[in-house]
C-alpha positions as CSV (number, residue, x, y, z in Angstrom):
1,M,119.9,158.3,159.1
2,Y,121.2,160.6,156.5
3,C,119.9,164.2,156.2
4,N,120.8,166.3,153.2
5,W,120.2,169.7,154.9
6,G,123.1,171.9,153.8
7,G,124.8,169.2,151.8
8,A,125.8,169.4,148.2
9,G,123.3,168.2,145.6
10,G,120.1,168.5,147.7
11,W,117.2,170.8,147.1
12,H,119.1,173.6,148.6
13,D,121.6,173.5,145.8
14,P,120.8,176.5,143.5
15,G,121.3,174.3,140.4
16,S,118.8,171.7,141.5
17,F,116.2,174.3,142.3
18,F,116.7,175.9,138.9
19,L,116.2,172.5,137.2
20,A,113.1,171.8,139.2
21,A,111.6,175.2,138.3
22,L,112.5,174.7,134.6
23,L,110.8,171.3,134.7
24,V,107.6,172.9,136.1
25,V,107.6,175.6,133.5
26,M,108.1,173.0,130.7
27,I,105.1,170.9,132.0
28,C,102.9,174.0,132.1
29,L,103.9,175.0,128.5
30,A,103.2,171.4,127.3
31,A,99.8,171.5,129.0
32,A,98.9,174.9,127.4
33,L,99.9,173.6,124.0
34,L,97.8,170.4,124.5
35,F,94.7,172.5,125.5
36,R,95.2,174.8,122.5
37,R,95.3,171.8,120.1
38,K,92.2,170.2,121.7
39,G,90.2,173.3,121.0
40,F,89.9,174.6,124.6
41,G,90.1,178.3,124.8
42,G,89.4,178.7,121.1
43,P,87.5,181.6,119.5
44,A,84.3,182.7,121.1
45,P,81.0,181.6,119.4
46,A,79.5,184.1,117.0
47,C,75.9,185.0,116.3
48,P,74.7,183.3,113.1
49,A,72.7,186.4,112.1
50,C,75.2,189.3,112.7
51,G,78.5,187.6,113.5
52,G,78.8,189.4,116.9
53,V,80.5,187.6,119.8
54,V,78.0,185.8,122.1
55,D,78.3,183.8,125.2
56,P,77.2,180.1,124.9
57,A,74.6,180.7,127.6
58,F,72.9,183.6,125.8
59,L,69.3,183.0,124.5
60,R,69.4,186.1,122.3
61,C,72.2,188.0,120.6
62,P,73.0,191.2,122.5
63,H,74.0,192.9,119.3
64,C,71.0,192.2,117.0
65,A,68.5,190.4,119.2
66,A,68.4,187.3,117.0
67,A,67.2,184.2,118.8
68,L,70.1,181.9,119.5
69,K,68.1,179.3,121.5
70,S,64.4,178.6,122.0
71,H,62.1,176.3,123.9
72,C,61.0,172.9,122.6
73,P,57.3,173.0,121.9
74,A,56.8,169.6,123.4
75,C,58.9,169.4,126.5
76,S,59.9,173.1,127.0
77,R,63.6,172.4,127.2
78,I,66.1,174.8,125.7
79,V,67.2,173.9,122.2
80,E,69.6,175.6,119.8
81,S,68.1,177.7,117.0
82,T,69.8,175.5,114.4
83,W,68.6,172.2,115.7
84,K,65.8,170.4,113.8
85,Y,64.9,168.0,116.6
86,C,64.9,168.2,120.4
87,P,67.5,165.8,121.8
88,A,65.4,165.2,125.0
89,C,62.0,164.2,123.5
90,R,62.8,163.9,119.8
91,A,60.1,166.4,118.9
92,E,60.5,168.5,115.7
93,V,61.6,172.0,116.5
94,N,62.4,175.1,114.3
95,K,60.4,174.0,111.3
96,V,61.7,175.8,108.3
């Protein structure tokens, strides 16, 4: 059986280790570019009323107190303030 411990060209060779590390860094950079193009990690959502930065889970804007989400009058599920119909029960919401 052949063991490459201490032999030339194995993982203990500094050149091989450098190439493996370089390959890992290149894969990480490619993944970061892919996520950036797909829209992951993009700009934070903004309040439609004041333009302040809000978290997607917020029900009200912490800057101006504008309603970002509300409850459906028919099924009480949370709906976005810009939606016209509830996706769960198809009831009309936010009549303008």
